[in-house]
ROZAKOL-568161 format. One record per residue (C-alpha): residue number from 1; x, y, z. Coordinates in Angstrom, 1 decimal, always signed. Example, Ala and Ser with C-alpha at 12.3 -4.5 7.8 and 13.67 -1.06 7.14 Angstrom:
REM residues 2
num_px_py_pz
1_+12.3_-4.5_+7.8;
2_+13.7_-1.1_+7.1;
END
This chain:
REM residues 608
num_px_py_pz
1_+153.0_+40.1_+66.7;
2_+151.3_+40.3_+70.1;
3_+148.3_+42.1_+68.7;
4_+148.1_+39.6_+65.8;
5_+147.8_+36.7_+68.2;
6_+145.6_+38.6_+70.6;
7_+148.1_+38.0_+73.4;
8_+146.5_+39.2_+76.7;
9_+149.6_+40.8_+78.3;
10_+152.1_+43.5_+77.3;
11_+155.1_+41.2_+77.4;
12_+155.5_+37.6_+76.3;
13_+158.0_+35.3_+78.0;
14_+160.5_+33.5_+75.8;
15_+159.0_+30.1_+76.7;
16_+155.5_+31.2_+75.9;
17_+156.7_+32.7_+72.6;
18_+158.2_+29.4_+71.6;
19_+155.2_+27.4_+72.7;
20_+152.8_+29.6_+70.6;
21_+155.1_+29.4_+67.6;
22_+155.2_+25.6_+67.9;
23_+151.4_+25.5_+68.3;
24_+150.8_+27.7_+65.2;
25_+153.2_+25.7_+63.1;
26_+151.3_+22.5_+64.1;
27_+148.0_+24.2_+63.3;
28_+149.3_+25.3_+59.9;
29_+150.5_+21.8_+59.1;
30_+147.1_+20.4_+60.1;
31_+148.6_+18.3_+62.9;
32_+147.1_+18.0_+66.4;
33_+149.4_+19.4_+69.2;
34_+150.3_+17.5_+72.4;
35_+152.5_+19.2_+75.0;
36_+154.0_+18.6_+78.3;
37_+154.1_+22.1_+79.9;
38_+155.0_+22.4_+83.6;
39_+153.0_+24.6_+86.0;
40_+153.8_+28.3_+85.7;
41_+154.6_+28.2_+82.0;
42_+151.4_+30.0_+81.1;
43_+149.6_+27.2_+79.2;
44_+146.3_+29.0_+79.2;
45_+147.8_+31.8_+77.0;
46_+147.4_+29.5_+74.0;
47_+143.8_+30.5_+74.1;
48_+144.9_+33.8_+72.5;
49_+146.4_+32.6_+69.2;
50_+143.7_+30.0_+68.8;
51_+141.0_+32.6_+69.3;
52_+142.6_+34.6_+66.6;
53_+142.4_+31.6_+64.3;
54_+138.8_+30.8_+65.3;
55_+137.7_+34.4_+64.6;
56_+139.5_+34.4_+61.2;
57_+138.4_+31.0_+60.1;
58_+134.9_+30.9_+61.6;
59_+135.7_+28.1_+64.1;
60_+134.7_+27.5_+67.7;
61_+137.1_+26.8_+70.5;
62_+136.1_+24.2_+73.2;
63_+138.3_+24.7_+76.2;
64_+137.8_+21.5_+78.2;
65_+138.9_+21.1_+81.8;
66_+137.9_+18.9_+84.8;
67_+138.8_+21.6_+87.4;
68_+136.5_+24.5_+88.2;
69_+139.5_+26.7_+89.1;
70_+140.7_+26.3_+85.5;
71_+137.3_+27.5_+84.3;
72_+137.9_+30.7_+86.2;
73_+141.5_+31.1_+84.8;
74_+140.2_+30.6_+81.2;
75_+137.4_+33.2_+81.8;
76_+139.9_+35.7_+83.3;
77_+142.3_+35.2_+80.3;
78_+139.4_+35.8_+77.8;
79_+138.3_+39.0_+79.7;
80_+141.9_+40.3_+79.4;
81_+141.9_+39.6_+75.7;
82_+138.6_+41.4_+75.2;
83_+139.7_+44.4_+77.2;
84_+143.2_+44.7_+75.8;
85_+142.3_+44.2_+72.1;
86_+138.8_+45.8_+72.2;
87_+137.3_+43.0_+70.2;
88_+133.7_+41.7_+70.7;
89_+133.1_+37.9_+71.1;
90_+130.9_+35.7_+73.2;
91_+131.9_+32.9_+75.4;
92_+129.8_+30.3_+77.3;
93_+131.0_+28.5_+80.4;
94_+129.4_+25.1_+81.0;
95_+129.7_+22.7_+83.8;
96_+127.6_+19.5_+84.2;
97_+123.9_+20.1_+83.5;
98_+123.1_+18.6_+86.8;
99_+125.3_+21.1_+88.6;
100_+123.6_+24.0_+86.7;
101_+120.1_+22.8_+87.5;
102_+118.1_+25.1_+89.8;
103_+115.8_+22.4_+91.1;
104_+116.4_+21.6_+94.8;
105_+117.8_+18.2_+95.9;
106_+118.9_+17.3_+92.4;
107_+122.5_+16.7_+93.5;
108_+121.6_+13.5_+95.3;
109_+121.0_+11.7_+91.9;
110_+123.6_+9.8_+90.0;
111_+124.5_+11.3_+86.6;
112_+122.6_+8.6_+84.7;
113_+119.6_+9.0_+87.0;
114_+119.6_+12.8_+86.5;
115_+119.9_+12.4_+82.8;
116_+116.8_+10.2_+82.6;
117_+114.8_+12.3_+85.1;
118_+115.6_+15.5_+83.1;
119_+114.7_+13.8_+79.9;
120_+111.4_+12.5_+81.4;
121_+110.2_+15.9_+82.8;
122_+111.2_+17.8_+79.6;
123_+109.3_+15.4_+77.4;
124_+106.2_+15.6_+79.6;
125_+106.4_+19.5_+79.9;
126_+106.7_+19.3_+83.6;
127_+109.8_+21.4_+84.2;
128_+108.9_+25.0_+84.6;
129_+112.5_+26.2_+84.2;
130_+112.8_+24.3_+80.9;
131_+109.5_+25.6_+79.6;
132_+110.3_+29.2_+80.4;
133_+113.7_+28.8_+78.7;
134_+112.1_+27.5_+75.5;
135_+109.5_+30.2_+75.4;
136_+110.5_+33.1_+73.1;
137_+109.4_+35.8_+75.5;
138_+110.6_+39.5_+75.6;
139_+112.0_+38.8_+79.1;
140_+114.2_+36.0_+77.8;
141_+115.4_+38.2_+75.0;
142_+116.4_+40.9_+77.5;
143_+118.2_+38.3_+79.6;
144_+120.2_+36.9_+76.6;
145_+121.1_+40.4_+75.5;
146_+122.3_+41.2_+79.1;
147_+124.4_+38.0_+79.3;
148_+125.9_+38.6_+75.9;
149_+127.0_+42.2_+76.9;
150_+128.5_+40.9_+80.2;
151_+130.4_+38.0_+78.5;
152_+132.9_+36.6_+79.4;
153_+131.0_+35.3_+82.4;
154_+131.9_+32.4_+84.8;
155_+129.2_+29.7_+85.0;
156_+128.4_+30.6_+88.6;
157_+127.6_+34.2_+87.5;
158_+125.4_+33.0_+84.7;
159_+123.5_+30.6_+86.9;
160_+122.7_+33.4_+89.4;
161_+121.5_+35.7_+86.6;
162_+119.3_+33.0_+85.0;
163_+118.1_+31.0_+88.0;
164_+114.4_+31.5_+87.0;
165_+115.2_+29.7_+83.7;
166_+117.2_+26.5_+82.9;
167_+120.8_+27.8_+83.0;
168_+121.9_+25.0_+80.7;
169_+119.3_+25.9_+78.1;
170_+120.2_+29.6_+78.4;
171_+123.8_+28.7_+77.8;
172_+122.9_+26.6_+74.8;
173_+121.0_+29.6_+73.4;
174_+124.2_+31.8_+73.9;
175_+126.4_+29.0_+72.5;
176_+125.1_+29.5_+68.9;
177_+127.1_+32.7_+68.6;
178_+129.9_+31.8_+71.0;
179_+133.5_+31.8_+69.8;
180_+134.7_+30.0_+73.0;
181_+132.9_+27.3_+75.0;
182_+134.5_+26.4_+78.3;
183_+133.2_+23.0_+79.5;
184_+134.0_+19.7_+81.2;
185_+135.5_+16.8_+79.2;
186_+132.2_+14.9_+79.1;
187_+130.5_+17.7_+77.1;
188_+132.7_+16.4_+74.2;
189_+133.6_+12.9_+75.2;
190_+130.0_+11.8_+75.9;
191_+128.4_+11.3_+72.4;
192_+124.7_+12.0_+73.5;
193_+125.7_+15.2_+75.4;
194_+128.0_+16.3_+72.5;
195_+125.2_+15.8_+69.9;
196_+122.7_+17.6_+72.1;
197_+125.0_+20.7_+72.5;
198_+126.1_+20.7_+68.9;
199_+122.6_+20.4_+67.6;
200_+121.4_+23.3_+69.8;
201_+124.4_+25.5_+69.3;
202_+124.8_+24.8_+65.6;
203_+128.4_+23.4_+66.1;
204_+130.3_+20.5_+64.6;
205_+133.6_+18.7_+65.4;
206_+134.8_+19.6_+61.9;
207_+134.6_+23.3_+62.8;
208_+135.9_+22.9_+66.4;
209_+139.3_+23.7_+67.9;
210_+139.5_+21.6_+71.1;
211_+141.8_+22.2_+74.0;
212_+142.1_+19.4_+76.5;
213_+143.5_+21.1_+79.7;
214_+145.0_+18.8_+82.4;
215_+145.0_+16.2_+79.7;
216_+146.7_+13.6_+81.9;
217_+143.2_+12.9_+83.2;
218_+141.9_+12.0_+79.7;
219_+142.6_+8.3_+79.7;
220_+140.8_+7.8_+83.0;
221_+137.8_+9.9_+82.1;
222_+137.4_+8.2_+78.7;
223_+137.6_+4.7_+80.2;
224_+135.1_+5.7_+82.9;
225_+132.5_+6.8_+80.3;
226_+132.7_+3.4_+78.6;
227_+132.7_+1.4_+81.8;
228_+129.5_-0.1_+83.4;
229_+128.9_-1.9_+86.7;
230_+126.1_-3.9_+88.2;
231_+125.9_-5.3_+91.7;
232_+123.5_-7.5_+93.7;
233_+122.6_-4.5_+96.0;
234_+121.5_-2.5_+92.9;
235_+119.4_-5.4_+91.6;
236_+117.9_-5.9_+95.1;
237_+117.0_-2.2_+95.2;
238_+115.5_-2.5_+91.7;
239_+113.3_-5.4_+92.9;
240_+112.2_-3.4_+96.0;
241_+111.5_-0.4_+93.8;
242_+109.3_-2.5_+91.5;
243_+107.3_-3.8_+94.4;
244_+106.9_-0.3_+95.8;
245_+105.3_+0.8_+92.5;
246_+103.4_-2.5_+91.9;
247_+105.5_-3.3_+88.9;
248_+106.5_-6.8_+87.7;
249_+109.5_-8.2_+89.5;
250_+109.9_-11.6_+87.8;
251_+112.7_-10.7_+85.3;
252_+114.6_-8.7_+87.9;
253_+114.5_-11.6_+90.3;
254_+115.8_-13.9_+87.5;
255_+118.7_-11.5_+87.0;
256_+119.5_-11.5_+90.7;
257_+119.4_-15.3_+90.7;
258_+121.6_-15.5_+87.6;
259_+124.2_-13.3_+89.3;
260_+124.4_-15.6_+92.3;
261_+124.5_-18.7_+90.0;
262_+127.4_-17.3_+88.0;
263_+129.3_-16.5_+91.2;
264_+128.8_-20.0_+92.7;
265_+129.5_-21.9_+89.4;
266_+132.6_-20.0_+88.4;
267_+136.1_-20.7_+89.8;
268_+137.1_-17.5_+91.6;
269_+140.6_-16.6_+92.6;
270_+141.2_-13.6_+94.9;
271_+137.5_-12.7_+94.9;
272_+137.4_-12.0_+91.1;
273_+137.3_-13.8_+87.8;
274_+136.8_-13.1_+84.1;
275_+133.5_-14.1_+82.6;
276_+132.2_-14.3_+79.0;
277_+129.7_-12.1_+77.3;
278_+127.2_-14.9_+76.8;
279_+127.2_-15.8_+80.5;
280_+125.1_-12.7_+81.3;
281_+123.5_-11.7_+77.9;
282_+119.8_-10.6_+77.9;
283_+117.6_-9.9_+74.9;
284_+117.2_-6.3_+73.9;
285_+113.4_-6.7_+74.1;
286_+113.8_-7.3_+77.9;
287_+116.0_-4.3_+78.2;
288_+113.4_-2.2_+76.4;
289_+110.7_-3.5_+78.8;
290_+112.8_-2.6_+81.9;
291_+113.4_+0.9_+80.6;
292_+109.6_+1.3_+80.0;
293_+108.6_+0.2_+83.5;
294_+111.4_+2.4_+85.0;
295_+109.5_+5.5_+83.9;
296_+107.0_+5.2_+86.8;
297_+109.6_+5.5_+89.7;
298_+111.6_+7.9_+87.6;
299_+108.7_+10.3_+87.4;
300_+107.9_+10.0_+91.2;
301_+111.4_+9.9_+92.7;
302_+113.6_+11.4_+90.0;
303_+115.7_+8.2_+90.1;
304_+115.2_+4.5_+89.2;
305_+117.3_+1.4_+90.1;
306_+115.4_-0.5_+87.4;
307_+116.8_+1.9_+84.9;
308_+120.3_+1.3_+86.3;
309_+119.9_-2.4_+85.7;
310_+118.6_-1.9_+82.2;
311_+121.5_+0.5_+81.3;
312_+124.0_-2.1_+82.4;
313_+122.4_-4.9_+80.4;
314_+122.5_-2.6_+77.4;
315_+126.2_-1.8_+77.9;
316_+127.0_-5.6_+78.3;
317_+126.0_-6.0_+74.6;
318_+129.2_-4.0_+73.7;
319_+132.3_-5.4_+72.0;
320_+135.0_-7.6_+73.7;
321_+138.0_-5.9_+72.1;
322_+139.4_-3.3_+74.4;
323_+137.2_-4.3_+77.3;
324_+137.3_-6.7_+80.3;
325_+134.3_-8.5_+81.8;
326_+135.0_-9.1_+85.5;
327_+132.9_-10.7_+88.3;
328_+134.0_-9.6_+91.8;
329_+132.9_-10.9_+95.2;
330_+133.2_-8.7_+98.3;
331_+131.5_-7.4_+101.4;
332_+130.0_-4.0_+102.0;
333_+128.7_-3.0_+105.5;
334_+129.3_-6.6_+106.5;
335_+127.0_-7.9_+103.8;
336_+128.3_-10.0_+100.9;
337_+127.8_-8.7_+97.4;
338_+128.5_-9.7_+93.8;
339_+129.5_-7.2_+91.1;
340_+129.7_-7.5_+87.4;
341_+131.9_-5.0_+85.6;
342_+132.3_-4.2_+81.9;
343_+135.6_-2.3_+82.1;
344_+137.0_-0.2_+79.3;
345_+140.7_-0.7_+78.9;
346_+141.4_+1.4_+75.8;
347_+140.5_+5.2_+75.9;
348_+141.2_+5.5_+72.2;
349_+138.0_+3.6_+71.5;
350_+136.1_+6.8_+72.6;
351_+138.7_+9.4_+71.4;
352_+139.7_+8.2_+68.0;
353_+136.5_+9.3_+66.2;
354_+136.8_+12.7_+67.9;
355_+140.5_+13.1_+66.9;
356_+139.6_+12.1_+63.3;
357_+136.7_+14.5_+62.9;
358_+138.0_+17.6_+64.8;
359_+139.5_+20.6_+63.0;
360_+142.3_+20.8_+65.5;
361_+143.1_+19.4_+69.0;
362_+145.7_+20.4_+71.6;
363_+146.3_+18.4_+74.7;
364_+148.3_+20.0_+77.5;
365_+149.3_+19.2_+81.1;
366_+152.1_+19.7_+83.6;
367_+152.5_+15.9_+83.8;
368_+152.0_+14.9_+80.2;
369_+155.1_+12.8_+80.2;
370_+156.1_+10.4_+78.8;
371_+154.4_+12.1_+75.9;
372_+154.6_+9.1_+73.6;
373_+152.7_+7.1_+76.1;
374_+149.8_+9.5_+75.9;
375_+150.0_+9.8_+72.2;
376_+149.7_+6.0_+71.8;
377_+147.0_+5.3_+74.4;
378_+144.8_+8.2_+73.4;
379_+145.0_+7.3_+69.7;
380_+146.8_+10.3_+68.2;
381_+148.7_+9.6_+64.9;
382_+149.0_+12.9_+62.9;
383_+150.3_+15.0_+65.7;
384_+153.2_+17.2_+67.0;
385_+154.7_+16.3_+70.4;
386_+156.5_+18.9_+72.5;
387_+158.0_+18.9_+76.0;
388_+158.9_+22.2_+77.6;
389_+161.1_+22.8_+80.6;
390_+160.0_+24.4_+83.8;
391_+160.5_+28.1_+84.1;
392_+160.8_+28.1_+87.9;
393_+164.2_+29.0_+89.4;
394_+166.2_+25.8_+90.0;
395_+167.7_+27.3_+93.2;
396_+164.1_+27.4_+94.7;
397_+163.7_+23.6_+94.6;
398_+165.3_+20.6_+96.2;
399_+164.1_+17.4_+94.5;
400_+165.6_+14.3_+96.2;
401_+165.3_+10.5_+96.1;
402_+166.0_+8.9_+99.4;
403_+166.7_+5.2_+98.8;
404_+166.7_+4.0_+102.4;
405_+163.2_+2.4_+102.6;
406_+160.6_+0.8_+100.4;
407_+156.9_-0.1_+100.6;
408_+157.4_-3.0_+98.2;
409_+155.0_-5.7_+99.3;
410_+157.6_-8.4_+99.8;
411_+159.7_-6.1_+102.1;
412_+157.0_-4.6_+104.3;
413_+157.6_-5.3_+107.9;
414_+157.3_-3.6_+111.3;
415_+160.9_-2.6_+111.1;
416_+160.5_-1.1_+107.6;
417_+157.5_+1.0_+108.8;
418_+159.6_+2.1_+111.9;
419_+162.3_+3.2_+109.5;
420_+159.9_+5.2_+107.3;
421_+158.3_+6.9_+110.4;
422_+161.8_+7.7_+111.7;
423_+162.8_+9.4_+108.4;
424_+159.5_+11.3_+108.3;
425_+160.0_+12.5_+111.9;
426_+163.5_+13.7_+111.1;
427_+162.5_+15.5_+107.9;
428_+159.4_+17.1_+109.2;
429_+161.2_+18.3_+112.3;
430_+163.9_+19.9_+110.2;
431_+161.5_+21.7_+107.8;
432_+159.9_+24.7_+109.4;
433_+156.4_+24.8_+108.0;
434_+153.7_+22.5_+106.6;
435_+154.6_+19.2_+105.0;
436_+152.3_+17.1_+102.8;
437_+153.0_+13.3_+102.9;
438_+151.6_+10.9_+100.3;
439_+151.3_+7.1_+100.7;
440_+150.4_+4.4_+98.2;
441_+147.3_+3.3_+100.3;
442_+145.2_+4.1_+103.3;
443_+146.4_+1.0_+105.1;
444_+150.1_+2.1_+104.8;
445_+149.2_+5.6_+105.8;
446_+147.4_+4.3_+108.9;
447_+150.3_+2.0_+109.8;
448_+152.8_+4.9_+109.6;
449_+150.5_+7.3_+111.5;
450_+150.3_+4.8_+114.4;
451_+154.0_+5.2_+114.8;
452_+154.5_+8.8_+113.7;
453_+152.0_+10.3_+116.2;
454_+154.2_+9.3_+119.1;
455_+157.4_+10.6_+117.5;
456_+156.6_+14.0_+116.2;
457_+155.6_+17.2_+118.0;
458_+153.8_+18.6_+115.0;
459_+150.0_+18.4_+114.6;
460_+149.0_+15.7_+112.2;
461_+146.0_+15.9_+109.8;
462_+144.8_+12.9_+107.9;
463_+142.8_+12.2_+104.7;
464_+140.1_+9.6_+105.1;
465_+138.5_+7.6_+102.3;
466_+135.5_+9.2_+100.5;
467_+136.0_+12.8_+101.6;
468_+133.4_+15.1_+100.2;
469_+134.3_+18.5_+98.8;
470_+133.4_+20.3_+102.1;
471_+135.4_+17.9_+104.3;
472_+138.4_+18.3_+102.0;
473_+138.1_+22.1_+102.2;
474_+137.8_+22.0_+106.0;
475_+141.1_+20.0_+106.3;
476_+142.9_+22.4_+104.0;
477_+141.7_+25.4_+105.9;
478_+143.0_+23.9_+109.2;
479_+146.3_+22.8_+107.5;
480_+146.9_+26.3_+106.1;
481_+146.5_+27.9_+109.6;
482_+149.6_+26.0_+110.7;
483_+151.9_+27.6_+108.1;
484_+154.0_+29.3_+110.8;
485_+154.6_+26.5_+113.3;
486_+154.1_+23.7_+110.8;
487_+152.0_+20.6_+110.6;
488_+151.8_+17.4_+108.7;
489_+149.0_+16.3_+106.3;
490_+149.0_+12.5_+105.6;
491_+147.3_+11.8_+102.3;
492_+147.0_+9.0_+99.7;
493_+148.5_+9.4_+96.2;
494_+145.3_+8.6_+94.4;
495_+143.1_+10.4_+96.9;
496_+141.5_+13.8_+97.4;
497_+144.8_+15.8_+97.8;
498_+146.8_+14.0_+95.0;
499_+146.1_+16.8_+92.5;
500_+144.0_+19.8_+92.0;
501_+145.0_+21.7_+95.1;
502_+147.2_+24.9_+95.1;
503_+149.1_+25.7_+98.3;
504_+151.0_+28.8_+97.2;
505_+153.8_+30.7_+98.9;
506_+154.5_+29.6_+102.5;
507_+151.4_+27.5_+102.9;
508_+153.5_+24.3_+102.0;
509_+157.2_+23.9_+102.5;
510_+157.7_+20.2_+101.5;
511_+156.1_+17.2_+99.9;
512_+157.2_+13.6_+100.7;
513_+156.0_+10.8_+98.4;
514_+156.3_+7.6_+100.4;
515_+156.6_+4.5_+98.2;
516_+155.5_+3.9_+94.7;
517_+151.7_+4.3_+94.1;
518_+151.4_+1.2_+91.9;
519_+147.9_+0.0_+91.3;
520_+146.9_-3.3_+93.0;
521_+147.7_-6.0_+90.4;
522_+144.1_-7.1_+90.1;
523_+142.4_-8.7_+87.0;
524_+141.8_-5.3_+85.4;
525_+145.4_-4.3_+85.6;
526_+146.6_-7.7_+84.3;
527_+144.2_-7.4_+81.4;
528_+145.4_-3.9_+80.8;
529_+149.1_-5.1_+80.7;
530_+148.1_-7.9_+78.3;
531_+146.2_-5.6_+76.1;
532_+149.0_-3.0_+75.7;
533_+151.5_-5.8_+75.2;
534_+149.5_-7.0_+72.2;
535_+148.9_-3.5_+70.9;
536_+152.2_-1.7_+71.5;
537_+154.5_-4.4_+73.1;
538_+154.7_-2.1_+76.1;
539_+152.2_-3.7_+78.5;
540_+154.2_-3.3_+81.7;
541_+155.1_+0.3_+81.0;
542_+151.7_+1.4_+79.7;
543_+149.5_-0.6_+82.1;
544_+151.5_-0.5_+85.3;
545_+154.7_+1.6_+85.6;
546_+153.8_+4.9_+83.8;
547_+150.4_+5.3_+85.6;
548_+152.2_+5.0_+89.0;
549_+154.9_+7.5_+88.0;
550_+152.3_+10.0_+86.8;
551_+150.6_+9.8_+90.2;
552_+154.0_+10.4_+91.8;
553_+154.7_+13.5_+89.7;
554_+151.2_+14.8_+90.3;
555_+151.8_+14.5_+94.1;
556_+155.2_+16.1_+93.8;
557_+153.7_+19.0_+91.8;
558_+151.8_+20.2_+94.9;
559_+154.9_+21.8_+96.3;
560_+156.1_+24.4_+93.8;
561_+153.1_+26.3_+92.2;
562_+154.7_+29.7_+91.3;
563_+158.0_+31.3_+90.4;
564_+158.5_+32.6_+93.9;
565_+157.6_+29.4_+95.8;
566_+160.5_+27.5_+97.5;
567_+160.2_+23.9_+98.5;
568_+161.5_+20.4_+99.1;
569_+160.2_+17.3_+97.4;
570_+161.4_+13.9_+98.7;
571_+160.7_+10.6_+97.0;
572_+161.1_+8.1_+99.8;
573_+161.6_+4.6_+98.2;
574_+164.7_+2.8_+96.9;
575_+162.8_+1.9_+93.6;
576_+162.8_+5.6_+92.5;
577_+166.6_+5.2_+92.1;
578_+166.3_+2.2_+89.9;
579_+166.9_+3.1_+86.2;
580_+163.5_+2.0_+84.9;
581_+161.8_+4.5_+87.3;
582_+164.5_+7.1_+87.4;
583_+164.2_+7.7_+83.7;
584_+160.5_+8.7_+84.1;
585_+161.4_+11.9_+86.0;
586_+161.4_+15.0_+83.9;
587_+165.0_+16.2_+83.3;
588_+164.3_+19.7_+84.6;
589_+163.6_+18.3_+88.1;
590_+167.4_+18.0_+88.6;
591_+166.8_+14.9_+90.9;
592_+169.4_+14.2_+93.5;
593_+169.9_+10.7_+95.1;
594_+171.0_+10.9_+98.7;
595_+171.1_+8.6_+101.7;
596_+171.7_+11.7_+103.9;
597_+168.6_+13.7_+103.3;
598_+169.1_+15.8_+106.5;
599_+172.4_+17.1_+105.1;
600_+170.9_+18.0_+101.8;
601_+168.0_+19.8_+103.4;
602_+170.3_+21.7_+105.7;
603_+172.4_+22.9_+102.7;
604_+169.2_+24.0_+100.8;
605_+167.8_+25.8_+103.8;
606_+171.1_+27.6_+104.5;
607_+170.9_+29.0_+100.9;
608_+167.3_+30.2_+101.4;
END
């Protein structure tokens, strides 16, 4: 059995065995497979049976993930399969083309600017890396042969070995014979990128087995791809850019004036309002003209604000159904701005054609619950839904709701924040080791920090808005160093530390989720609630409650990352004990509700 499914290990756990049986049954019945599978269950092992199917039926697997660490895990799994079963197959590991590009300073461009720049220099035969990659030279043939023999390779290894070429083009050359392609969501979700890769690699959705890893991110990623924004600063930069290159500015100035006119002539509540398509509709001839004149700055600077304006105007021509058109007023760096947004509400608009055409799709995540919510909003119909229980020892976990405080807007007060800081002080003093505390917003985090810093003896680290990758890593390195004496990291639920970090073993002893991370009920959220009310009669759940609870569970999941980890998770808000939120917790968390958290923690630590 294990040889037949190309399982990478000598033994298979009972839960993995059941998961693979369910998967293969769904595959046989030609139904897509959606699963909630907690951390540690061994989700990546499903690559093995699907690879066996791909080899037998001449299909290609696309393993899609938004995390670079998951790329490495997938590559490692495939290496084990190749070594254990002595079979020969090629894999290709893609990340974003921009991140694979060997040209210096390319990372400063936005994704759309890079795409246009890359297209421009390729069409004009000005990219030496691209030209070398397209040339059928003996040196290139030797490189391809070497990369094939070394496969499976992680993308970083491939980029180092092919830095004289275009690593993306080299990967496309290898992809033609690849049985597994590891990539980011956008390689499949973005139609232009998907068509480009499929054309070069001789692939099709009809012959593709697609695995969406960490699939709880899919709704957001799909919406983002169909969302477009335009602000007065962008238009002002476009005008400045046109003047710099002696290009016409008249139409751009009219667009800027029109934005200001709409803002002044429209009744605006809470700095935002809905507007109609016709209020800002420009002819396609003008859009074409702006794209044409953007070529000059694009060639010179690798970017163009004129192109950004043209791209937005093109998006604005899109449908109304499943979208919201919102005008927002605000200030940035003490300067007022106006922003128009064409917001996608419905991720299934993007995903349904992919679901319909693909040979087989599986979506998996440790927080893919409630699973019916994901099935509905992603647009799956003919599918199998499975929820698996955590394999981690129950005695290693204390998961507790403490209903003594709340961050509910109507109950926020100095006294409430004092109570929250007192409970945090007590909990963090009692727990020997590092504690990660999540808040619904930066404002609440700052308010609690101002109190907590005078009450605790532990060192406090803080997340700040817009952390880059390096700054995030520096905070984590410092935080880890305090594992013996213990420190506190204050973070935001939807921020940099909310998911995608692994603090294994004794690096993290507890997580506290303060409050419910409900999204600000702005126009977009209200439109989302209305939209899902009409579509599923579940607007409040699908547009407001479930997204908050998914963030909560993602935060909580930072605590226990392996079978040997021991830790405490506290949900500090009375609303978690309310039935409509309590029912959202997975059953295998064994949630306790206690108004005496110190007593519960003492009992748990005594049994450690």
